[in-house]
C-alpha positions in Angstrom: 190.4 148.8 104.7 189.2 145.7 106.5 189.6 142.3 104.9 186.0 141.4 105.6 182.6 142.9 104.8 179.9 143.5 107.4 176.3 143.5 106.2 172.9 143.9 107.7 169.3 143.9 106.7 167.7 147.3 106.0 165.3 146.8 109.0 168.2 147.6 111.3 167.0 151.2 110.7 170.4 152.8 110.4 170.5 156.0 108.4 171.9 155.7 104.9 174.6 158.2 105.5 175.6 156.2 108.6 175.9 153.0 106.5 178.0 154.7 104.0 180.3 156.3 106.6 180.8 153.1 108.5 181.3 150.9 105.4 178.2 148.8 106.1 176.5 146.8 103.4 172.7 147.0 103.5 170.3 144.4 102.2 167.1 146.2 101.3 163.8 144.5 102.4 160.5 145.0 100.6 157.0 145.9 101.8 153.6 145.9 100.1 151.0 148.6 100.4 147.8 149.2 98.4 148.8 146.8 95.7 152.3 148.2 95.2 155.7 146.9 96.2 158.2 149.2 97.8 161.9 149.0 98.7 162.7 150.1 102.3 165.1 153.0 101.9 166.5 154.8 105.0 167.8 157.6 102.7 164.3 158.6 101.7 162.8 160.0 104.9 160.0 161.6 102.9 158.9 158.1 101.8 159.0 156.9 105.4 156.8 159.8 106.6 154.4 159.1 103.7 154.3 155.4 104.7 153.2 156.4 108.2 150.7 158.9 106.9 149.1 156.2 104.8 149.0 153.8 107.8 147.1 156.5 109.7 144.7 156.9 106.8 143.9 153.2 107.0 146.2 151.7 104.4 147.4 148.2 105.1 151.1 147.2 104.8 152.5 143.7 104.6 156.0 142.2 104.6 157.6 139.0 103.6 160.8 137.2 104.5 163.9 137.4 102.2 164.3 134.4 100.0 167.4 132.4 99.4 168.0 133.8 95.9 168.3 137.3 97.3 170.9 136.3 99.9 172.9 134.3 97.4 172.9 137.3 94.9 174.3 139.4 97.8 176.9 137.0 99.1 178.3 135.3 96.0 180.0 138.3 94.3 181.7 139.3 97.5 183.1 135.9 98.1 184.2 135.7 94.4 186.1 139.0 95.0 188.1 137.4 97.7 186.4 139.0 100.7 184.9 137.3 103.8 181.5 138.3 105.1 179.7 138.7 108.4 176.1 139.4 107.8 173.6 140.3 110.6 169.9 139.3 110.1 166.6 140.3 111.5 165.6 138.3 114.6 164.7 134.7 113.8 161.9 135.2 116.4 160.1 137.5 114.0 161.0 136.3 110.5 162.2 133.3 108.5 164.8 135.3 106.8 167.6 134.1 109.1 166.8 130.5 108.2 167.1 131.3 104.5 170.4 133.1 105.0 171.8 130.1 106.9 170.9 127.8 104.0 172.7 130.0 101.6 175.7 130.3 103.9 176.0 126.6 104.2 175.8 126.2 100.4 178.4 128.9 99.6 180.8 127.8 102.4 181.1 124.5 100.5 181.7 126.3 97.2 184.2 128.7 98.7 186.0 126.7 101.4 188.9 129.3 101.5 186.4 132.1 102.5 184.6 132.8 105.7 180.8 133.5 105.6 179.2 134.1 109.0 175.5 134.7 109.3 174.4 136.1 112.7 170.9 136.0 114.2 170.7 139.5 115.7 167.7 138.5 117.9 166.8 142.1 117.4 164.7 144.4 115.2 164.5 148.1 114.2 166.8 150.4 116.1 167.8 147.7 118.6 169.0 145.7 115.6 170.8 149.0 114.6 172.5 149.3 117.9 173.7 145.7 117.7 175.1 146.4 114.2 176.7 149.6 115.5 178.5 147.6 118.2 179.6 144.9 115.7 181.0 147.6 113.5 182.9 149.0 116.5 184.6 145.6 116.9 185.8 145.6 113.3 187.0 149.2 113.5 188.9 148.5 116.7 191.0 146.0 114.6 189.3 142.8 115.6 189.4 139.9 113.1 186.2 138.5 111.5 186.4 135.5 114.0 186.8 137.8 117.0 183.9 140.0 115.7 181.7 137.0 115.1 182.4 135.7 118.6 181.5 139.1 120.1 178.3 139.2 118.2 177.3 135.7 119.3 178.1 136.4 122.9 176.4 139.8 123.1 173.2 139.6 121.0 171.0 139.0 124.0 172.5 142.0 125.8 170.8 144.5 123.4 167.7 145.6 125.3 164.5 146.6 123.5 161.7 148.5 125.2 159.0 150.1 123.1 155.6 151.7 123.6 153.0 151.6 120.9 150.3 154.2 120.4 147.7 151.9 118.9 147.0 148.2 119.5 145.5 147.7 116.0 148.8 146.8 114.3 149.8 144.4 117.1 146.4 142.8 116.7 146.9 142.4 112.9 150.3 140.7 113.6 148.7 138.4 116.1 150.4 139.9 119.2 147.2 140.8 120.9 143.6 139.6 120.5 140.8 141.6 118.9 139.0 142.0 122.2 142.2 143.2 123.9 142.8 145.8 121.2 139.3 147.1 121.4 139.2 147.4 125.2 142.7 148.9 125.2 141.7 151.5 122.7 138.6 152.4 124.7 140.5 152.7 127.9 143.5 154.6 126.4 145.8 151.7 127.3 149.4 152.1 125.9 151.2 148.8 126.1 154.9 148.6 126.9 156.7 145.6 125.3 160.1 144.1 125.2 162.1 141.4 123.3 162.9 138.2 125.0 166.0 136.0 124.7 164.6 134.3 121.6 164.1 137.6 119.8 160.3 137.5 120.2 158.0 140.3 121.3 156.6 140.1 124.9 153.9 142.4 126.3 155.0 143.6 129.8 153.0 146.6 131.0 149.7 148.2 130.3 150.0 151.9 131.0 147.1 154.3 130.8 148.1 157.4 128.8 150.8 158.1 126.2 153.2 160.2 128.4 153.2 157.6 131.1 154.1 154.9 128.7 157.1 157.0 127.4 158.3 157.6 131.0 157.9 153.9 131.7 160.4 153.1 128.9 163.1 155.1 130.8 162.1 153.7 134.2 162.8 150.2 132.8 166.5 151.1 132.4 167.1 151.1 136.2 169.0 148.1 137.3 169.3 146.9 133.7 171.5 149.5 132.0 175.1 148.2 132.4 178.1 150.5 132.2 176.3 153.7 131.3 179.5 155.6 131.4 180.4 156.4 127.8 177.5 154.3 126.5 175.5 154.8 123.3 171.6 154.8 123.4 169.5 154.3 120.4 165.9 155.7 120.1 163.5 154.8 117.3 160.2 156.4 116.4 157.3 155.8 114.0 157.1 159.3 112.8 156.8 160.8 116.3 160.0 162.8 116.6 158.9 165.0 119.5 158.0 162.0 121.6 161.4 160.5 120.8 163.1 163.7 121.9 161.1 163.6 125.1 162.5 160.2 125.9 165.9 161.3 124.9 165.7 164.2 127.4 164.7 161.8 130.2 167.6 159.5 129.4 170.1 162.4 129.6 168.6 163.6 132.8 169.0 160.3 134.5 172.3 159.2 132.8 174.4 162.3 132.1 177.5 160.1 131.8 176.5 158.4 128.6 178.4 159.2 125.4 175.6 159.8 122.9 172.0 159.2 121.9 171.0 158.6 118.3 167.4 159.1 117.1 166.0 157.8 113.8 162.9 156.5 112.1 161.6 153.0 112.7 161.4 151.9 109.1 158.5 150.5 107.1 159.4 146.8 107.6 159.1 147.0 111.4 156.6 149.9 111.3 154.2 147.7 109.4 153.8 145.7 112.6 154.4 148.3 115.3 152.3 151.1 113.7 152.6 154.9 113.7 154.0 156.8 116.7 155.7 153.8 118.3 158.7 154.8 120.4 161.5 152.4 121.1 164.5 152.6 123.5 167.6 150.5 123.1 170.9 150.1 125.1 173.3 147.4 126.2 172.0 145.7 129.4 172.7 142.8 131.7 169.5 140.8 130.9 166.5 141.2 128.6 
């Protein structure tokens, strides 16, 4: 076993069995819907499907950043047990959770000077965050030290590419990503925006495509000239309860890049799904520039 623990926030959207198999510590995030609080749980796919059903029926979901107490309760027992920690956090461009994790890391590093506690800003979310964590785990499992793994993470976070197509502009409007007028006109004209993450881990609208199928094809078109070293590469695809659309994108990826190693499809969880909405499709891979 490794001498250090790798952790990640639940909004990396990695399946529960994957986390268990790869010895990944998950910090659950919480969301709020119809007056109730829920814990994001990638093992309960029925609950995720129900979450999207309720969004489609008009329920409103909200999220909040993780407080310092939660991070301390996670980190402290591990440090006390004599283990070092490398924890990956949701993009600081989307949440204040990273800042709280850093405060705790600074505090505990003084209390446990003999231990190493690294907090990494993933600059990513959802399955892109998951791909980043997947690659970090690979470094550890190849025998890298915690310092070497941390250096890789810091040097490669911006090479995880995020392209995603949303089916409805309403959830982006609620999150302040588009204006009310833009959302209304886009819905009337069947506009399906294609968005990406920038180097600061923030969401940037890029294209306005008319029609769902064209927006999905556009995701794969964006890979050209950006997908580095496809030979043996791993591609992650996320979906907001739209498996058939995710499989359509997967098929296009394999047709264009038959030399890749694998594709992995899974749900976009409720934390990110709150802001991206049902039927969102996201495509993630290692690239040369965001």
